[in-house]
N, C-alpha and C positions, 0 to 999 in steps of 0.2 A: 424269112417270114415265120412266125410262131406256128408250131404244129397244131396248137389249139385253134388256130384260125384256118387250118387247111381244109376243113369241111364245115361250112356254115349252114345251119338248118334254115335260117331266114334270109338267105342271100337274095332270092328273087324279090321279095317284098322290100328288103333294105335298099336294093338298087332302085326300085320304083320310087321310093320316097326321096332318095338322094337326087335322082334326075328331076323329079318334080320340084324339089327345092331350088334347083338351079334355074328352072323357069321362073319361079317367083322372084328369085334374086335379080334376074335380068329385068323383070317387070318393075321391081322396086327402083332400080337405077333409071329406067325410062321415066317413071313417075317423078323422080327427083329432078331430072332434066327439064321436064315439062312444067313442073309446079315449083320451081326453085324460088319464085318470088312470093310464095304464100306463107312464109315463116315470119311474118311481121306482126301477127296478132296471136292471141292466146289460142292454143291448139284445140280447145274444146269448141271454140266458135268457128273452126275452119274444118269442114268435113273432108276436104282433100287431104289435109294433114293427118286426120284420123284414119283415112283410108290407107295412106302410106305407112303409118305406124303399124296397122294390123297386117298389111301386106308383108312388112319386114318381120315383125315379131311372130306371127302365125304362119304365113306362107313360106318365108325363107328359113328363119332360124328354127322354129319349132318343128317344121317338117324335116329339116336336115338332121336335127338331133334325134328325132324319132327313127329316121333311117339308120343312123349310126347305132342306136340302141337295139333295134330289131336285128341288125346284121351281126352284132358282136356279143351282146349280153348272153344269149343262149349258149353260144360256143364257149365263152369264157367261164360260164357257170356250170357247164357240163350237162345241160338239159335242152330239150326242144322248147320252142315258144309255147306258151299256154294255148294259143289258138291262132294259127295262120289264117283261118277263115275269117275270124273277127278282125284281124289286121287288114285283110283285103276289104272288108266292109267299111272299116274305119277310113281306109285310104280314100274311097269314093265319097264318103260323107264329108271328109275333111277338105278334099280338093274342091268339090262343088260348093261346100259351105264357105270356105275362105274366099274363093273367087267371087261368089255371089255377094258376100258381105262387103268386099272391097268395092265392087261395082255399084252396089246400092248406097254406099256411103259417099263415094267420091265422083262417080261418073254419071250414073242414072239414079238420082235420089228416089227411092221407092220404099215407103215406110213398112209396108207389109212384107216386102222382100227381105228387109233387114231382120225381121223376126224369124222368118222361115230359115234363112241362111244362118242366122245366129244359132238357132236351135240345132241345125245340122252340125255346125262346128262344135257346139257344146257336147252333143252326143258322141262325136269322134274323140274329143278329149277324154271323156269319161271312159269310153271303150279302151283307149290307150292306157289310161291310168290303171284300169283293172287288169289288162293283159300283161303289162310290165310288172306290176306288183305281184301277180300270181306267178309269173315266170321266176322272179327273184325268190319268192317264197319256196319254190321247188328246187332252188339251186343247191349245189353241194358245198358252198362256202358262203360266209357272211362276214364281210369286212367293211371298212370305212366307205368305199364307193357304193356298196349296196345300200348302206344307210342313207347316203345322199340321194340315191334314186327313189327310195321309198318316200322320203320327205318331199322330194320334188313332185312326185305323183299327186300327193295330197294338195300341195300348193297349186298345181296346174288345174286340178278340178275346181278349186275355189276361185281361181282366176277366171275360169270360164263362167261360173255362176255370177260373179260380180259383173263380168262383162255384159251378160244378158240384161242386167238392170240398166246399163247405160244404153242399150238398144232402145229400151222403153223411154229413157230420158230424151234420146234423140227424136223418137217418134212424136213425143208430146211437145217438142220444142222447148223443153225445160232445161234450165241450168241450175245445178244445186246452189244453195246459198253460200256454201263453201266448197272448196275443191278437195275436201278430206277424202271422200269416197274415190275420187279419181286417183289420188296419190296412193291410197291403199291398194287399188287395183294394179297400179304400176309396180308397187312393192311386191305384191304376190307374184306377178308375172316376171318381173325383172330379177328380183333377188331370190324369191322362193323357187321359181321354176328354172329360169335360164341360168342363173349363176350357180346354183347348187348342182344342176346337171352338168354344166361345163366342168366344174371342179371334180365331180365324181368320175366323169369320162376321162379326164386328164390322169387321175390317179389309177384308173383301171387300164387304159389303153397305151399311154406313153411308155410304161415299162415293157409292154409287149412289142411295141415298135422298136424300142431301143435294144431288145433282146436280153432283158434282165428280169428277175423276179420283182415282185412289189416291195419286199423287204420292209424295214422300219419306215413309218410315215409320220414321224412326230410333228413335222412342220404342217403336214396335211391335217392332222387332228386339230392343231391350233387354229389353222385357217378355217376349218369347218365350224369349230365352236364360235369363233369370232363372227363369221358370216351369219350364223343363226342368231347371235346376239344382236347384230346389226338389223336383221329383219324385224325382230320383235321390238327393237328400239325405235325403228322407223314407224312401225305399226302403232305403238303406244304414244309416240310423240305427236302423231296426227290425231289419235283418238282423244287425247287429253290436251291438245294444243300446247305442247311443251317444246319450245324451240331449242332449249339447252340440250335436251335429250337427243334432238335431231342432229345437232352439231357433234355431239359425242359419238353418235352412231356413224356419222360420216368419217370421223377420225379413226374409229375402230375398223371401219371398212377398209381404210387405207392400210392399216396394220395387218389386217387379214389378207389383203392382196400381197403384201410383202412376204408373209408366211407361205402363201401359195407359190410365189415365185421361188422362194428358197427350196421348197419341196421339188420343184421342177429342176432346179440347179443340182440338187442331191441326186436325182435320177440320172442326169447327164454325166455327173462326175463318176458315178458307179459304172455307167456304160463305157466311159473313157478308160477306166481301169481294166474292164473286161476286154476292150479292144486292144489295149497294149499287151495283154496276156495272150492274144491270138485266138481267143474264143469267140470273137465277133465275126459274123459271116463276111467274107471279103466282098467288096462291092456294094454291100447293102447300106443304104443311107436313110436317115430319118427325115422323111418328106415333110411331116407336119410340124417339126420343131421350130423352124423360123416363123411360121404362122402363130404358133403358141406363144413364142417370146414377144412377138409384136402385139398380140392380143393383150398380153399382160401390161404392156406399155400403155395401151389405150385404156385398159382398166384403171391404171394408176391415174391417168388424166381425168377419167370420169370421177374418180374419188376426189381429185383436186377440185374439180368443178362443184362437186357436192359440198365440199368444205366452204367454197366461196359463197354458195347459195345459203347454206344453213347459218353461216356467221353474219350474213347481211353485208358482205364486202362488196357485192355487185348490185345492190339495190333491188328494185322490184321488176326489172326488165325480164323478158322471156328469152333473150338471146342465149344466156348461159344455160338455161333449162334445155333448150334445143341442143346445144353443144354437148351437154351432159348425156342426154338421151341417145344422141348419135354415137358418141364415144363409147358408151356402154353397150349399145345394141350392135351397130355395124362394126365398131372397132373391137371391143373385147370379145363379145360372143361371135360376131360375124366372121372375123379373121380365124377364130378357132374352128368354126364349122367348115370354112373353106379348106383349111389345112387337113381336117379329118376326111373331107371328101376327096382331096387330092391324094391322100394316103390310101384310103379304103377302096375306091373304085377299081384301080388296077388289080387289086387282090380279089375283090368280089367277082370281077370279070375274068379271072385267071389269066391276067395279062402280064406275065413275069418279064417278058422282053421289054415292055414299056416301063416296068419298075426300075430296071437297072440301066437302061440306055441313057446317055447324056441328053439333057433337054435341048431342043432346038432353040434358035434365037427368038422366034416369036413366042415360044412357050416360056422362055426365061423372062419375057416382058410382063407376064401375068403378075408375078409377085411384087416387083417394084411398082408396077402400075397401081395395084390395089393399095399399097402402102401410101403412095403419093396422093392418090385420089381420096382415100379416107381422111388423110390429114387435111387436105384442102377443104373438104366439106365441113369438117369439124371446125376449122379456123374460120371459114366463111360464116357458119352459123353463130359462132361466138362473137364475131365482129359485126354481124348483121349485114354482110356484103353479099347480096344474092348472086352476083356474077361469079364470085369465087365458089359459091355453092354449085352453080351450074357447071363450072369448069371441072371441079372435083368429081361431080356426078358423071360427067362425060368421060373422064378418065376411067372411073370405076366401071362404067358401062362397057367401054372398049375391052378392059381387062376381063370382065365377066363373060363377054361374048367369046373371047379367045379361049377361056377355060371350057365353056359350054361346047364350042366347036371341037376342041380337042377330045373331050369326053364322048361326044356323039360319034366322032370318028373311031374312037377306041371301042365303042359299043358294037359297031357293025361287025358281025361275024364272030364275035367273041362268045364262048359258052360261059354260062354261069357255073359256079362251083357245084351247085346241086339244082335239081329241078324244082324244089319247093322253096 
């Protein structure tokens, strides 16, 4: 384990966010199992699908990424978090806001409740953006990952603001004449916040886990430039109704993902050289790497679906749109955050024995289970077969429950690295 992670100023709040994200993760799979037949109409007209989308994007993915950032960025930047008190306030605003928003969207429709819980969630996002940006600003170094995080904070705040306008759309029972604003909202959240944060954390944390320095990141720079071009290409393609620009953006996104994958390969090759030289700690293993590699595979599939949609190769159906959203969210970002959780929690809980011991048979089932389940759901959505969606969701639910049970067992009696 890197000495820079030996004492983490934000360990307690980071663990709190990560465990909460696990709860939202399980709830998301439960919702998919229960509502697997509701993906046959456009998602804006199906409140249960909107609820599941926000449960995954805000409850699971965003909360997990926040936990990772609170736990690791201060230590890797050599500073304390800007305000742990604000982080605790944000935690409660966010947890209550997201849970209430999901319930008032998909379970107990209540228009005023959506406004209240939406505003709580928006306040939490703004606090987080301020807290992380201020922490990075006080840092002792500024590299490519930090640039990713600052951009992502801006996009996250804008995503929340746009999202609040849709709360009012829902309350009025209004549907926009076009879906432009909805697509822009998804672009800000999916590309601007989730994708940029995933890439920044990969370039920041994977070298630490592999036991190497960051070194040259030429492929990472190329991927960063391309993803930003893709973001603005998607934005202007919808703003000016320019399908050709949309297709070009999807193609550039695929190229950017290839560059991102090549940067990961470069890290792994450098670690292999160090291991051969005997400088790599004996017995230490890279827990998150299989998840990261699989997440890149699903990212590539998401870009492929985007090409099919933007070129008109699959017509006007919504099946491929659902498959694209799931491959990008639960596949690309989701498997990445699960890998980060599996890597970080033992270290945050000072559980070195658990880090190095061989995995038991039931724990080894988590990883292939998630891979198989995510693939089944994606294929079921693409083919429009709800039973396959239900089967994949059930497999994912079982795997997620295994991981949650293991982490709850680990939490009992384990000290955090620090009290704050």
